[in-house]
DOMARVEX-594876 format. One line per 5 residues: number of its first residue (from 1); for each residue z, x, y of C-alpha. Coordinates in nm, 2 decimals. Example, Ala and Ser with C-alpha at 12.3 -4.5 7.8 and 13.67 -1.06 7.14 Angstrom:
1 = 0.78 1.23 -0.45; 0.71 1.37 -0.11
END
This chain:
1 = 18.00 18.61 14.24; 17.90 18.72 14.58; 17.58 18.68 14.77; 17.44 18.92 15.02; 17.14 18.86 15.25
6 = 16.90 18.98 14.98; 17.03 18.72 14.73; 17.00 18.42 14.95; 16.90 18.10 14.78; 16.55 18.02 14.91
11 = 16.42 17.77 14.67; 16.52 17.52 14.41; 16.44 17.77 14.14; 16.68 18.02 14.30; 16.95 17.75 14.29
16 = 16.87 17.68 13.93; 16.90 18.05 13.85; 17.24 18.07 14.02; 17.36 17.76 13.84; 17.25 17.91 13.51
21 = 17.44 18.23 13.59; 17.75 18.03 13.67; 17.71 17.82 13.36; 17.70 18.13 13.14; 18.00 18.28 13.32
26 = 18.22 17.96 13.28; 18.10 17.85 12.94; 18.39 18.00 12.75; 18.63 17.83 12.97; 18.44 17.50 12.93
31 = 18.46 17.53 12.55; 18.84 17.60 12.57; 18.88 17.27 12.76; 18.68 17.09 12.50; 18.89 17.24 12.23
36 = 19.20 17.11 12.41; 19.05 16.76 12.40; 18.97 16.80 12.03; 19.32 16.91 11.96; 19.47 16.62 12.15
41 = 19.24 16.37 11.97; 19.34 16.52 11.63; 19.71 16.50 11.72; 19.66 16.14 11.82; 19.49 16.05 11.50
46 = 19.77 16.22 11.30; 20.04 16.03 11.51; 20.17 16.36 11.64; 20.08 16.33 12.00; 20.33 16.51 12.22
51 = 20.38 16.50 12.60; 20.25 16.86 12.60; 19.92 16.75 12.43; 19.88 16.46 12.67; 19.93 16.67 12.98
56 = 19.70 16.95 12.85; 19.43 16.71 12.76; 19.46 16.53 13.10; 19.42 16.86 13.28; 19.13 16.98 13.07
61 = 18.95 16.64 13.10; 19.00 16.64 13.47; 18.85 16.99 13.51; 18.57 16.91 13.27; 18.48 16.60 13.47
66 = 18.42 16.81 13.78; 18.25 17.11 13.62; 18.01 16.91 13.41; 17.90 16.71 13.71; 17.84 17.04 13.90
71 = 17.61 17.15 13.62; 17.41 16.82 13.62; 17.57 16.67 13.31; 17.67 16.32 13.45; 17.73 16.17 13.10
76 = 17.97 16.45 13.03; 18.15 16.37 13.35; 18.18 16.00 13.26; 18.32 16.09 12.92; 18.56 16.34 13.05
81 = 18.69 16.08 13.30; 18.73 15.83 13.02; 18.94 16.08 12.82; 19.14 16.17 13.14; 19.22 15.80 13.19
86 = 19.33 15.77 12.83; 19.58 16.04 12.90; 19.75 15.86 13.19; 20.02 15.70 12.97; 20.17 15.75 12.63
91 = 20.06 15.40 12.53; 19.70 15.51 12.57; 19.73 15.73 12.26; 19.76 15.45 12.01; 19.62 15.52 11.67
96 = 19.34 15.27 11.73; 19.21 15.47 12.02; 19.23 15.81 11.85; 18.89 15.75 11.70; 18.74 15.69 12.05
101 = 18.91 16.01 12.17; 18.76 16.21 11.88; 18.41 16.06 11.96; 18.44 16.14 12.33; 18.53 16.50 12.25
106 = 18.25 16.54 12.00; 17.99 16.39 12.25; 18.11 16.62 12.52; 18.07 16.92 12.29; 17.71 16.80 12.20
111 = 17.62 16.76 12.57; 17.75 17.11 12.64; 17.56 17.26 12.34; 17.24 17.10 12.46; 17.28 17.25 12.81
116 = 17.27 17.61 12.68
END
């Protein structure tokens, strides 16, 4: 997205409009990242967590933490950071924690759905 002199942001409502445009543009990518978290949580619950799942979930959670904060969704950022931290080591994916990972992914999806 480029801005010329005529599209300068002059007020908070202008900024809000720009953020809404960016949200719409990046929403499919955001949902893909949530799907990655959901997939990792399901693999964890089934005891089938692989290094690939863990790395993909770590990356997706990290990116979600940043982007959700940009769009004024601080709770989403907190949850994404929690998921990201759970991906740091293989021991984090114990079956007992898989329920928490599933809950985090579900809550992030709810937060995103409510932003639309």
